[in-house]
N, C-alpha and C positions, 0 to 999 in steps of 0.2 A: 653870868651877867645877863641881864635883860637889855634889849635894845629897842628903841623906837625909831621909826622912819617917818618923817613929816615932809610931804612934798611942799616946796616953796611956791610953786605955780600950779594951778589946776585949771581945768577947762579945755578949751579948744585951742590948738596951736596952729599957726600958719607955718607949714613945713618949708616954705620958700624964704621965710624970714629968719631961719636958723633954728636948729633943733637942740638947744641946750636945756639941760635939766639940772635943777639944784634940789638937793634934799638936805634935811637937817636930821642929825642923829642925836639920840639922847640915851644915856645909860641909866644906871640905878639912880633913883631919886630925881629923875628929870634933868640932870645936869648934862651939858654938852659932852659927847663921847669922843674918844680918840682911838678909833679902831686901827688895826694894821693896814687894812685895805677896804676900799669901797668900789664896787664895779656896777655898771649899768649894762643890762643885756636886753635890747629891744627886740620884740617879736610881734608878728602879725599872724597869730595862729590860724585864723579863718582863711588866710591866703597861703599859708605855708611858708611865710617869709620870716627870716631872722637875720640879725646882723651880729658881727663879732662883738663880744663884750668889750666895754670901754672902761678903763681905769678912771675913776673920779679923782679930782684934785681937791685937797683941803682948802677951804676958803676962810677958816677960822670959826670959832664958836660952834663947832660941831657941824658946820655946813660943808657939803661936798658937791662939786659941780663937774659935769662932763658934757661934751658935745656928742650927741647921738645922731645916727643917720636914720631918719624916718622917711624912707624913699617914696612912699605913696600915701595918698590921703586915705583916712579911715581910722578904725579902732586899733590901737597898739597896746601891748602890755610891756612895761619896762620892769624887768626883774632887777631889784636892787639887792646886791649881795654884800654883806658886811662881815669881815673876818677880824677876829681879835682873840689873842691868847688861846689859839687852837680851837676856838668856837666859831661857827658860821651861822648867821641868821639871814633870812631872805624875806623880802616883801615884794609884792607885785603891785605896780601902779598902773591904772588904766588911763590911757591918753587918747584923745581923738584929735586927728589932724585934718585940716582942710587945705584946699588949694589944688 
């Protein structure tokens, strides 16, 4: 199965206003997917920071949301891990925070 990950919000995030991320998953044919699990793992590689992966909650229609801890301003990478039927796919989203 092929998966797609589409970030629902892009651009610059205010880390003091809350750090939630929502992604939309798609399976074969572009239809909403229903994976076994979706996790977000934020990291700031240039500073050596990483936080514990967070399980994302299903929001319906292939959308998954999780609150992530982006503890300092700057460039973050959020690794989205999707597991289904024994297969794992990952995508990395680049996020810039301010504040």
